[in-house]
N, C-alpha and C positions, 0 to 999 in steps of 0.2 A: 396325590395318587389315590385311587379308590378301586378296590377289587370287587369282582362279582362272579357269579356262576350262572350259567343258563340251565334252568330246570325245565325239562320237557315232560309234560303229562301225556301227550299223544304224539306219536311219530308220524306226522302227516306225509312225509316223503318216503318212509320205509328205509331210511339210510342210517340214522344215528341212534335209534332206540329211544328209550324213555329214561327218566332220572336226570342226574347231572351229566350233561353232554359236552359242556365247554366251560373253560375258566377264562376270565378276562380282567383287564385293568383299564381304567380311564385315567389318562395323565392330566396334569393341571391345565394344559392347553386344549383339552377336549379329545385329543387323539385317543382312539380306543383300539386295543389289541385283544383279539379272541383266539384262544387255543382250543381247538376241537380235540377232545381227549378220548373219544370212543370211535369204534368202527374201523373199517379198513382204510379210510381216507382221512387220517388225522392231518391237521394243518394248522398254520398260524396265519391270521388275516389281520391287516391293519385297516381301520375305518376312520372316517373323518370325525365321527361322534357316535355315542351309544344309541342315539335315535335311529341311525342307519341300521345298526345291528338289530334293533327291535322291529323295524319296518320289514327287513328281509327275512329274519329268522323267527319272528314272533308267531307266525302262522295263526293270526287271529286269536291269540290268547293261549294257544297250545304250548307255548314256551314262555317262561317268565324269567326276567332278570331278577336275581336275588342278590342283594348287596351283602358282601362279607364284611366290609369295613364301613 
């Protein structure tokens, strides 16, 4: 299991703001869980892998995955 945070330098959508916007974990089978910790629409989302998270939420480099572990 490996933890990460999503660090957003620019809020492309105008929804989540900047800074640490989500926390996540990648399990040993690749399953990835993201917990959005800011804004009015906090949620928990399960993804097939961290690559999907980056593809959807990376916004061309405006958001980085920063590994905690």
